[in-house]
C-alpha positions as CSV (number, residue, x, y, z in Angstrom):
1,M,-16.0,-16.8,30.0
2,P,-15.7,-17.9,34.0
3,K,-19.4,-19.9,35.1
4,F,-20.7,-20.8,38.5
5,T,-22.7,-23.8,38.9
6,R,-25.0,-24.4,42.1
7,D,-28.1,-26.6,42.6
8,T,-31.4,-25.5,43.7
9,I,-34.8,-26.3,43.5
10,D,-35.1,-26.4,40.3
11,G,-32.7,-28.1,39.6
12,S,-29.5,-27.2,38.5
13,I,-28.7,-23.4,37.3
14,T,-25.3,-22.0,35.6
15,I,-25.2,-18.2,35.4
16,D,-22.1,-16.9,33.0
17,F,-20.4,-14.0,34.5
18,K,-17.3,-11.8,33.7
19,R,-15.4,-9.4,36.0
20,R,-13.1,-6.9,35.2
21,G,-10.9,-4.4,37.5
22,N,-9.5,-6.0,41.1
23,K,-10.1,-3.5,43.3
24,G,-12.2,-1.7,45.6
25,D,-16.0,-1.9,46.2
26,A,-17.8,-4.8,44.0
27,V,-20.5,-4.1,41.6
28,F,-22.7,-6.2,40.2
29,L,-24.3,-4.6,36.7
30,I,-28.0,-6.5,36.3
31,H,-29.1,-6.2,32.2
32,G,-32.5,-5.9,31.2
33,I,-35.0,-8.6,30.0
34,G,-34.1,-9.6,26.5
35,M,-30.3,-8.7,27.3
36,E,-27.2,-10.3,28.0
37,K,-24.3,-9.4,30.3
38,T,-22.8,-7.9,27.5
39,G,-24.7,-5.4,27.1
40,W,-22.5,-3.2,29.6
41,M,-20.0,-3.0,27.2
42,F,-19.8,0.7,27.7
43,Q,-20.4,0.5,31.2
44,T,-17.5,-1.9,32.5
45,G,-14.6,0.3,31.8
46,P,-15.6,3.1,33.1
47,I,-17.0,2.1,36.2
48,S,-13.6,-0.3,37.1
49,K,-11.3,2.4,36.3
50,A,-13.1,4.7,38.4
51,G,-12.1,2.4,41.6
52,F,-14.1,-0.6,41.3
53,T,-14.5,-4.3,40.7
54,V,-17.0,-4.8,38.2
55,Y,-19.0,-8.0,37.5
56,T,-21.8,-8.4,35.1
57,Y,-23.8,-11.7,33.9
58,D,-26.2,-13.4,32.2
59,V,-29.5,-13.7,34.1
60,R,-30.7,-17.0,33.9
61,G,-32.9,-17.8,31.1
62,F,-31.0,-15.5,29.1
63,G,-27.4,-15.2,27.6
64,K,-24.9,-17.9,27.8
65,S,-26.3,-19.0,31.4
66,T,-29.4,-21.6,32.0
67,Q,-32.0,-21.8,30.2
68,I,-35.0,-24.1,30.3
69,E,-38.2,-24.5,29.0
70,F,-41.3,-26.2,30.7
71,P,-44.2,-26.1,27.9
72,D,-46.7,-28.3,29.5
73,D,-46.3,-27.6,32.8
74,E,-47.4,-23.2,33.6
75,V,-46.5,-23.7,37.2
76,K,-43.1,-24.9,36.4
77,A,-41.9,-22.2,34.0
78,S,-43.5,-19.7,36.5
79,N,-41.2,-20.6,39.0
80,F,-38.6,-21.4,37.6
81,Y,-38.5,-17.4,36.2
82,L,-39.6,-15.6,39.3
83,I,-37.5,-12.9,40.0
84,E,-36.8,-13.8,43.5
85,K,-34.9,-16.5,42.5
86,D,-32.8,-14.4,40.0
87,A,-31.9,-12.2,43.3
88,A,-31.2,-16.0,44.8
89,D,-28.7,-16.7,42.0
90,L,-27.2,-12.8,42.2
91,I,-26.6,-13.8,46.0
92,A,-25.0,-16.9,45.7
93,L,-22.8,-15.7,42.7
94,M,-21.2,-13.2,45.6
95,D,-21.2,-16.1,47.9
96,H,-19.1,-18.1,45.3
97,L,-17.2,-14.8,45.1
98,N,-16.8,-14.0,48.5
99,V,-17.8,-10.6,48.0
100,E,-19.7,-10.3,51.0
101,K,-21.7,-6.5,50.4
102,A,-21.8,-5.3,46.6
103,H,-23.3,-2.4,44.6
104,I,-25.8,-3.2,42.3
105,V,-26.1,-1.8,39.5
106,G,-29.9,-2.1,37.1
107,M,-31.5,-1.6,34.3
108,S,-34.5,-2.4,33.2
109,M,-35.8,-5.7,34.7
110,G,-32.0,-5.8,35.9
111,G,-33.4,-2.7,38.0
112,Y,-36.8,-4.9,39.7
113,I,-34.4,-7.1,40.3
114,A,-31.9,-4.6,42.6
115,Q,-35.0,-3.9,44.0
116,I,-35.9,-7.3,45.4
117,T,-32.7,-7.9,46.5
118,A,-32.2,-4.9,48.3
119,I,-35.6,-5.8,50.2
120,L,-34.7,-9.4,50.7
121,Y,-31.2,-9.7,51.4
122,P,-30.6,-5.9,52.8
123,E,-27.8,-6.7,54.6
124,R,-25.9,-7.8,51.0
125,V,-26.4,-4.8,49.1
126,I,-24.5,-1.4,50.0
127,S,-26.1,0.7,47.2
128,A,-28.6,-0.1,44.7
129,T,-29.4,1.9,41.3
130,I,-32.1,1.5,39.3
131,S,-32.5,2.4,35.9
132,N,-35.5,2.8,33.7
133,S,-37.5,0.4,35.8
134,F,-40.3,0.2,38.0
135,S,-41.4,-0.4,40.9
136,Y,-45.3,-0.6,40.4
137,L,-47.2,-2.1,37.3
138,H,-48.6,0.7,35.8
139,A,-51.4,0.5,34.1
140,R,-50.2,1.1,30.4
141,F,-47.1,-0.6,31.3
142,L,-48.9,-4.0,31.8
143,I,-50.6,-3.4,28.6
144,V,-47.3,-2.9,26.7
145,I,-45.2,-5.9,28.1
146,E,-49.0,-8.2,27.5
147,A,-48.4,-7.5,24.1
148,W,-44.3,-8.3,23.9
149,S,-45.8,-11.4,25.6
150,L,-48.3,-12.7,23.1
151,A,-46.2,-11.0,20.4
152,L,-43.3,-13.2,21.5
153,D,-45.5,-16.3,21.7
154,K,-46.9,-16.3,18.3
155,L,-43.2,-14.4,16.6
156,T,-40.1,-16.2,15.8
157,I,-37.4,-14.0,18.2
158,G,-36.2,-12.1,15.3
159,E,-39.3,-11.2,13.8
160,A,-39.9,-9.9,18.2
161,F,-37.1,-7.5,18.3
162,D,-38.2,-5.5,15.1
163,I,-41.5,-4.9,17.4
164,L,-40.0,-3.8,20.5
165,L,-37.4,-2.0,18.6
166,P,-39.5,1.1,18.4
167,W,-40.2,0.9,21.9
168,L,-36.5,1.3,23.4
169,M,-35.2,4.1,22.2
170,A,-35.5,7.9,21.4
171,E,-37.0,9.9,18.4
172,K,-33.1,11.6,18.9
173,T,-31.5,8.4,18.8
174,F,-33.0,6.5,15.6
175,E,-32.0,10.2,13.6
176,I,-27.9,9.1,14.5
177,P,-26.1,8.3,10.8
178,M,-24.5,5.0,12.2
179,I,-27.5,3.7,14.0
180,K,-28.9,1.1,11.9
181,K,-26.0,-0.8,11.2
182,M,-26.0,-0.7,15.4
183,L,-29.3,-2.2,15.4
184,E,-27.9,-4.6,12.7
185,E,-25.5,-6.1,15.3
186,N,-27.7,-5.8,18.5
187,K,-30.1,-7.9,16.9
188,K,-28.3,-10.2,16.1
189,L,-26.7,-10.3,20.0
190,F,-30.7,-9.9,20.5
191,I,-31.5,-13.7,18.5
192,E,-28.4,-15.5,20.4
193,A,-29.7,-14.2,24.1
194,N,-32.8,-15.3,23.9
195,T,-35.8,-17.6,23.5
196,N,-39.1,-17.0,22.3
197,W,-40.3,-19.4,25.3
198,C,-37.6,-18.0,28.0
199,F,-38.4,-14.6,27.0
200,S,-42.5,-14.6,27.1
201,N,-42.2,-16.7,30.4
202,K,-39.7,-13.7,32.4
203,I,-43.0,-11.3,31.4
204,K,-45.5,-13.7,32.6
205,S,-43.6,-14.4,36.4
206,G,-42.8,-10.6,36.6
207,I,-46.4,-9.8,36.3
208,I,-47.1,-12.7,38.5
209,E,-44.6,-11.5,41.3
210,A,-45.1,-8.1,41.0
211,P,-47.5,-7.5,43.4
212,K,-46.2,-9.1,45.7
213,Y,-42.7,-7.3,46.3
214,N,-44.0,-4.0,44.9
215,E,-46.1,-3.2,48.7
216,R,-42.4,-3.7,50.2
217,I,-40.4,-1.2,48.2
218,K,-40.8,0.8,50.8
219,E,-38.6,-1.0,52.9
220,I,-35.3,-0.6,51.1
221,K,-32.9,1.5,52.9
222,C,-30.0,1.5,51.5
223,P,-28.9,4.4,49.2
224,V,-30.8,4.9,45.6
225,L,-30.6,6.1,43.0
226,L,-33.2,6.4,40.4
227,I,-32.1,7.3,36.7
228,G,-34.6,8.0,34.1
229,G,-34.5,8.9,30.5
230,S,-36.8,12.0,29.3
231,D,-38.0,10.1,26.0
232,D,-38.9,6.7,27.6
233,L,-41.6,5.3,26.1
234,I,-41.4,1.9,28.2
235,T,-40.4,4.2,31.8
236,P,-41.7,7.4,31.2
237,P,-39.9,9.3,34.1
238,K,-43.0,9.3,35.9
239,Y,-42.6,5.7,36.9
240,Q,-39.0,7.4,38.5
241,E,-41.2,9.6,40.6
242,Y,-43.8,7.1,41.5
243,T,-40.4,5.2,42.6
244,K,-39.3,8.2,44.8
245,S,-42.8,8.5,46.3
246,Q,-42.2,5.3,47.7
247,I,-38.2,5.7,48.8
248,P,-38.3,8.9,49.8
249,H,-34.3,9.4,50.6
250,A,-33.4,8.4,46.6
251,E,-31.5,10.3,44.5
252,I,-33.4,10.8,41.1
253,V,-31.4,11.9,37.8
254,I,-33.4,11.8,34.3
255,I,-31.2,12.2,31.4
256,P,-32.8,14.0,28.8
257,D,-33.2,13.3,24.5
258,V,-32.7,9.8,25.2
259,G,-34.9,6.4,26.2
260,H,-35.4,3.1,27.4
261,M,-31.9,2.2,26.3
262,L,-30.2,5.1,28.0
263,I,-27.1,2.7,28.9
264,V,-26.3,3.3,25.7
265,E,-28.0,5.9,24.1
266,N,-26.4,8.5,25.9
267,S,-23.6,6.0,28.5
268,K,-21.5,9.3,29.4
269,A,-24.2,10.5,31.4
270,F,-25.5,7.1,32.9
271,N,-22.0,6.8,33.6
272,S,-21.3,10.1,35.0
273,A,-24.2,9.8,37.4
274,V,-23.7,6.4,38.9
275,I,-20.4,6.8,38.7
276,D,-20.3,9.9,41.3
277,F,-23.0,8.0,43.0
278,L,-21.1,4.8,43.7
279,K,-17.8,7.1,45.0
280,R,-20.3,8.5,47.4
281,N,-21.1,5.7,49.1
282,S,-18.2,3.4,48.7
283,I,-17.1,1.7,51.5
284,E,-13.2,0.9,50.7
285,K,-11.3,4.3,50.1
286,I,-11.2,5.7,46.5
287,E,-7.9,6.3,45.3
């Protein structure tokens, strides 16, 4: 798997990435918290076949990218996992790949990274797709993620997965006959991709950083697609509606009968909405 290493104020950072396709506009898929790049397994093929060059990568602190722990220095921990550092990592990766501009598609935490990238580096973003994410620390959302952080501080990473799981998918998804086997595989990937410390401190850094950037959401001028799941317990449709109130030109799609993991729960509907949006906002001609 290709890796990109760069020197930063936090030390040497390595980003593990993968490319699929070699024509059309570049599209970077940014995973959610607790995930890694294979979480996009149902998107990379369809999007590349639609005429785009697709990149997936592990955000710092997850998967095979750099994971650093500062157990005795909360300030260093907070600074290392700031979302603005993730945005800088993405731009550095684009520079490494000689990609001048790209479409950014982010899910959950990845959607927040997409927003901050569009704010800080508007000249590098063709469009932003923000899925199952937020642009304001709603009261219930804040309570949920603080509880997650507490669970991560007290439990093993596998036990934490079991606590998080009921929040991730819709009722109908849990009724699918093959879901148990799929979740067992997802749990293995979750354990491999995460450490309690990195996951917990990513949450803590996000809480600290969010107010500064939530006030700047209105600065986003590129085309924006907001996607939500009707049964998402973590970032319900009203969160997408709030973001649209801050970005009036944004398009919004709410997919029925799916939860926070709609990229898996109904990948067909998600892919259809994203590909249509990308094609309409493509710079390079789609054959």
